[in-house]
N, C-alpha and C positions, 0 to 999 in steps of 0.2 A: 758772306753765305748764310747765317742764321736769318740777317732781314729778309734775305731775297723766301727764304722756307715759310716765314711767319707771314710774308705779304700774299704768298697762295694759298696758303691754309685760309685767309681772311678772304681772300678772290672768291675760294671755294666753298667755303661757308653762306657767300651771300645770297645766293637764289635760295638756298634752304631757309635762312633766316626770313626771307623777304616773304613764305610760303604761311611763316605762322601764322595762326587765328583764321584760315580760311578751312572750309570745310570740305568735303571729298567733293560735293557737288561743281564747288568755285575753282576748287586747283583743276577739276577734270574742264571746266571751261575755258582755264586759264592756257590750258598748253592743250586745247583743241582734241579732247577724247571723247568719246562718244560710248553709252552706253552696252553692251554686247547684248543683243538679244531682245533692246528695248522696244517696247509697245510703239506701233506708228500709228498716225492718225486715222481714224477710221474709212474716209477716202483713201487713201494710200493704200491701207489694208485692203479695201476693196480693189483696187488696181494689181496690188501683186497677186491677190487670188484668180485673177482674169488672166493675167500674166501667165499664169502654172495650169491653165485650164487642159491642157495637154498632158501634164503630168496627173491630174483627178480625175481625167477618163482612163489612161494608160493605167495606174494604180487600184483604179475599180475594176475594172478587167481582169488583173493579174490576181485581185483578191481571188474574184469568182472564179478563176479558172483553178486556183490552186486550193479552193475549198474543198472541194470532193476528190483531191488529185489521189490520195491513198485509197479512195472506195473503191470498189470491181466495178459498179455498177455507173459510178463517173457522176454526171451533171444529170443522171436521171433521177439523182436522191432532189433536184428543184423543184421536180413535179411531184415525187413521191409523197416527200412530205408533207404537202399541207390538203393531197389527196387521202392519204391516210387516217391525219387527222380528221378529215370532212366526215371518213366512214364511220369512223369513231364516233362522232357526236352525234351521225346520222341513228347508227343503232341505238345508244343512249337516250339521246335525245327525242329523237323522233319516232324511236320504236317504244322504247322502255317508258319513257316519260307521258310521247305524245304531242309534243309540240308543233308536230306535222300538221296536226290537225284544224284546219280552218286558213293555213297559209296551201295557195297554189302555188303549181311549181315547185315544190320543198326541195327538191335534189338540188337543181339552178339557185334556188332563193339558200341554201346551205353553203353551198361549193363559193358563189360569189362571196358571202360574206365572210370565208375562210380565207379566203386566199387575199383577199382588201385587207382585213384584220393582221392577217401575217406580214405583209408589208409595213403597216406600221410597228408591229411588235419587234420583229428582227432590225428596222432603221434602229429601234430604241436601243435595242440589248447591245447592236454594233457602237453606235454613239456612247455608250457607256464605258467599252474599254477602247474605245479609240485612240486615248492618252498611255491610259496604264497599260495598254497592253502592247504599244509601239515607242515605250520608252527609250530604247537603243537608237531608233531612228530618230525621234523626237532632240534627246541629246547630240546626236551624230551630226543632223544636218541644220540648215538655217532655213526654214519656210514658212510661209502662214499657216500656223496649228491647223485653222480653221479646214485646213487642205482634209485632214485626216476624218473627220466626222460626213464633212461633205462626199467623200469617194466613199465612205463604206455606205451611203444613204444610196449614191446610185449605184453603187454593186446591187442593193435590193432593189431599186427600181428595174434594173435589166436582168433579176432573176424575175419580177415578177412577169415583167414582159414576155419571155421564155415560157413563163407557165401559163400565161395568156392563151397563148394557142391550145394546149390540151381542156380550158376553160370555155373557149367557143367551142371544141368538141364534145363538150357536154351539154353544153346551151343547144347546138344543130340536134345532139341525140336526145334528147327530150322538147323537140320542137320551136327552138327559139329563132327563130329567122332574123335573120340581119335588118334591120330599120333603119331608118336617118337616126334615130332617137342613138344608136352605138354609137356616133360621135361624139357623144357627150362625154365618152369614156377620158378622150384626150384632155379637156379642162378639168373634168374629176381627177385625173389622175396627175396633172400639174400640180393643182391643190394641195393633194394628201402629201404630195412630193417635198413642197416647199415646208405644210407644215410638221413633215417627219424629220426633216432636215432643221428646222429649228431648234425642234425637242432633244433632236440627236445632239444637239451644242449643248444645251443645255447640259444633259446628263452627261455629255464628255467631260465636260469641267466640274462638275459633283465627281463624277467617275475618279476624275486625275488628283481627287484629295483624299476621296474615301476609297479604295481599291474593293471594299467590302461591300460596295452598294451593288455591285452586279452578282453577288448571291442571293440579294435582296428583291430585285427585280421582277426576275419570273414570276414570285407569287404575288406583286403588285400587276403586271398584265395579264395573270390570269383573270384576278378581279376584276381588271378592266375590261377583258373581253364578254364577260358573263354580264358586264352591265353593257353592254353595247350592241345586243340585240342578234349576234352571230349564227346562235341556234335557233333562236325562235325570235316570234315579230313582237316588237315592245308592246304597238298597239293592244293585241290581243291578250299579251299578259296585263297589263292597264285595264282593259276592259271590266268593269263590272267591280274593281277594286277600288275600296273606299283609302287613295293613297294621298297624301299631301299634295298641292298642288306645286308647289317648287321640287318636289320629287321628281314628277312629271317632264317639270321644263329641265331638269335639272339632265333626266333621260336622252330626252329630245335631243338636247343642246351638246350633247355627247360629242365630241370631233369624229372619235372611229367612227360613231354608229351615224353621222349627217355624212361620211366620205363611203361607207359603205350602202346608205340611201338611195345617195346619188348611182354608184354602180349598178345598183339592183334597179335604178328606173330606168336607165340606160340601155339595161340589157336582157332584163326579164319582161314580160308582153302585158302579164297579169298585176306587175307592182308600179301601179297606176298614180297619177300625182295625188290622188288624195290619200294615198299613204305616206305620204311626205311631209316632214315635219314643216309649220311654216315657215316662210322665206330663209328656203332651206340651202341653197346659193349664195345668200348673204353671209349665213353660218358658215358656209365653205371658206367665202373670200375671206370673211373676218378674220376666223382661225389660222388661216394661212398664212394671212398680214400680221396677224399679231403675232404668230407665235415663230413666223420665218426672223421679224425685225428684232424682237425681242432676246429670242435663244442665240442669234448672230454676235447683236452689242453685247449680251452678256456673256456669252464666251470670249468676245476679243478684250473685254475689259481684264481678263485674267493672263492674255499672250506673253508677258515676259514670266510669268511664274510657271508657265509646264515644262514638265520634265527637269525640276529643282527641287532638291532637298528631300 
């Protein structure tokens, strides 16, 4: 009986002994175990995102509907907020400071700038909180985490398109009749959406590790707005000023200013091609490609760390 017990103990201890000296990764490979939430390859990650495109669209629509559900005016605030901002900027910059001087069609010029910059601003702010503000969802379900910043950017695009109806009414009210150039709105918005999404992914990864970044971002975005020519013409401000050449280049290459200029060129008759920075379409496409690809890869590299710790 004792020999049988001894033999059984030896048999049971044999597999454990055979694992001595193996690392955790080697043991997992030996027994066919896979890491939970491991980062897939980049092509596989893109494929997973495509398979969840309906979830991304539905999530964006649901978030947009819920955003103003507690307000009595509901989704009217989607339009009222940028319009009120434009009114404040008109009173302060247009009337008091006088930035409207020398700018034809200043009201369409200002409102277009406010609406387009708000699209980028809201996308970045939402992206910053995309992971840190949805930890319950991230920890409960397995899905490509890039779904979240993409959904929030898509939500902001839907909100902008809703607001564009009011922008069109303002343009018509100030004598801007539809022309073929209005069709340029579509490629300009597409490029801006790609840029916004890439930047939102960068901020989503940074915000997931540093939640306090969300408190800092309003100050950064406000500074960016003042450098983007939302309330004034960059050309007129620089005219007669002896500023270094690199400052002028930076202001004209500013991606927010580039997308604002393209929309003004498309919608406002008096904003002609001579007011555009050189190679503006190349700049818009380059910013979209650079930020879209770099932001996506940067976010993907930390896929397995989101929601942990």
